[in-house]
VEXMILO-53590 format. One line per field, with one value per residue (C-alpha): residue number from 0; residue in one letter; x negated, y negated, z. Coordinates in steps of 0.001 Angstrom, whole numbers. Example, Ala and Ser with C-alpha at 12.3 -4.5 7.8 and 13.67 -1.06 7.14 Angstrom:
num <- [0 1] $
residu <- [A S] $
u <- [-12300 -13670] $
v <- [4500 1060] $
w <- [7800 7140] $
***
This chain:
num <- [0 1 2 3 4 5 6 7 8 9 10 11 12 13 14 15 16 17 18 19 20 21 22 23 24 25 26 27 28 29 30 31 32 33 34 35 36 37 38 39 40 41 42 43 44 45 46 47 48 49 50 51 52 53 54 55 56 57 58 59 60 61 62 63 64 65 66 67 68 69 70 71 72 73 74 75 76 77 78 79 80 81 82 83 84 85 86 87 88 89 90 91 92 93 94 95 96 97 98 99 100 101 102 103 104 105 106 107 108 109 110 111 112 113 114 115 116 117 118 119 120 121 122 123 124 125 126 127 128 129 130 131 132 133 134 135 136 137 138 139 140 141 142 143 144 145 146 147 148 149 150 151 152 153 154 155 156 157 158 159 160 161 162 163 164 165 166 167] $
residu <- [K E Q L I Q L Q Q E L D A A K L V H K R A V G K L M L R A T E R H T K D N S K L D E A L K A A E D R R V Q E V E E V K K A M L E A F E E Q S A Q Q R A E L A Q E L Q A M Q E E H A R V S E S S H N R L A S M V A S R F R Q A Q A R R Q S E K L A K E K E H V E Q Q L Q K V Q E E K V D E A Q S L S S A L S K M R A E R D A I S D K F T K L T Q K] $
u <- [-239342 -237672 -234518 -234573 -234892 -232035 -229889 -230720 -229677 -226425 -225760 -226391 -224088 -221372 -221713 -221347 -218237 -216764 -217483 -215837 -212773 -212360 -212707 -210050 -207689 -208168 -207564 -204328 -203148 -203840 -202013 -198995 -199009 -199218 -196355 -194218 -194903 -193979 -190676 -190080 -190840 -188400 -185710 -186144 -186004 -182850 -181284 -182134 -180648 -177478 -177148 -177452 -174874 -172517 -172763 -171926 -168994 -167610 -168007 -166269 -163428 -162845 -162788 -160427 -158098 -158168 -157451 -154656 -153067 -153372 -151734 -148915 -148328 -148335 -145755 -143598 -143855 -142941 -139874 -138859 -139346 -137282 -134500 -134605 -134486 -131462 -129749 -130644 -129082 -125785 -125753 -123886 -125574 -124568 -126579 -126237 -128357 -131110 -131033 -131320 -134267 -136027 -135395 -136659 -139763 -140541 -139860 -142250 -144899 -144550 -144547 -147503 -149394 -148593 -149547 -152766 -153695 -152905 -155011 -157902 -157831 -157689 -160540 -162641 -161893 -162871 -166092 -166956 -166382 -168459 -171275 -171180 -171365 -174239 -176149 -175649 -176900 -179929 -180734 -180399 -182638 -185252 -185115 -185644 -188505 -190115 -189784 -191305 -194252 -194815 -194751 -197184 -199506 -199323 -200014 -203018 -204340 -204051 -205693 -208552 -209002 -209058 -211623 -213814 -213460 -214372 -217398 -218778] $
v <- [-208460 -208514 -209875 -206987 -204452 -206135 -206103 -202421 -201631 -203568 -201685 -198322 -199328 -200408 -197083 -195169 -197193 -196623 -192885 -192622 -194577 -192319 -189253 -190549 -191320 -187839 -186244 -188223 -187284 -183603 -183752 -185410 -182836 -179958 -181436 -181840 -178223 -177023 -178877 -177366 -173871 -174426 -175687 -172696 -170293 -172009 -171762 -168069 -167524 -169366 -167162 -164011 -165391 -166232 -162654 -161357 -163759 -162757 -159102 -159609 -161620 -158999 -156187 -158136 -158803 -155136 -154069 -156630 -155422 -151792 -152627 -154446 -151511 -149083 -151270 -151266 -147496 -147204 -149377 -147274 -144119 -145611 -146454 -142947 -141425 -143545 -142431 -138862 -139174 -140128 -137070 -134077 -131113 -128831 -127581 -131020 -132159 -129678 -130856 -134501 -133606 -131858 -134792 -137280 -135219 -135030 -138742 -139560 -137275 -138799 -142340 -141638 -140127 -143159 -145534 -143630 -143777 -147482 -148173 -146121 -148140 -151422 -150342 -149389 -152762 -154619 -152601 -153405 -157110 -156942 -155160 -157818 -160641 -158907 -158470 -162141 -163170 -160852 -162384 -165852 -164935 -163506 -166711 -168787 -166537 -166910 -170701 -170670 -168566 -170954 -173963 -172279 -171544 -175211 -176266 -173928 -175279 -178866 -177869 -176211 -179388 -181469 -179163 -179419 -183212 -183478 -181231 -183560] $
w <- [127043 130430 128855 126351 129163 131013 127880 127338 130921 130510 127263 128993 131858 129396 127535 130808 131811 128343 128504 131941 130773 127726 129952 132356 129475 128003 131425 131916 128416 129101 132429 130783 127974 130478 132526 129370 128363 131854 131615 128180 129494 132351 129957 127658 130601 131877 128390 128202 131673 130619 127532 129663 132086 129186 127913 131387 131700 128294 129190 132528 130968 128265 130816 133072 130138 129207 132802 133113 129892 131025 134371 132597 130268 133205 134941 131807 131580 135260 134664 131666 133709 136533 134087 132655 136127 137028 133836 134626 138100 136486 134277 135622 137253 134436 131503 130048 132994 132069 128450 129527 131741 128890 126520 129103 129715 126016 125636 128497 127046 123585 124938 127210 124279 122079 124869 125521 121823 121704 124802 123411 120172 122078 124335 121301 119723 122925 123179 119559 120173 123326 121475 118754 121311 123101 119841 119010 122449 122139 118735 120221 123161 120778 118729 121872 122928 119509 119678 123155 121955 119052 121376 123749 120842 119811 123399 123568 120267 121542 124800 122876 120785 123929 125511 122424 122429 126099 125635 122972] $
***
């Protein structure tokens, strides 16, 4: 009878050791899972930040290109105007001089108008491209956000299962 009691005590002790070991294993698994999810959250946040930065860089590059092109066209117009002014200086002071001045003025006005229309069209085109890129980046960010929400839901479900298992 004493041997039976001793065996029962050893069995109870073994059950307690087993229960503690299972609990420790479950705790370590939960900690590892939580750490992995934290790393995944950080990676998704970093990816989203990179996408936002890429949009800003594309926007900046497009605006710089537009400004550079505008500056170049202004320089070309200034050179053309300079050439016309030099030509005008060579023309006599007579009525022919007045006619040349009027022609040059009209030419500058027409060229400036054409250049202005061209720049407006190019600006509109650049803005449309920029809008398209921004919409694509927003869609991509929303997709990443959706994936993150799904992963969090999966993590929560696993955590709930673990909680239920540990409560049993």
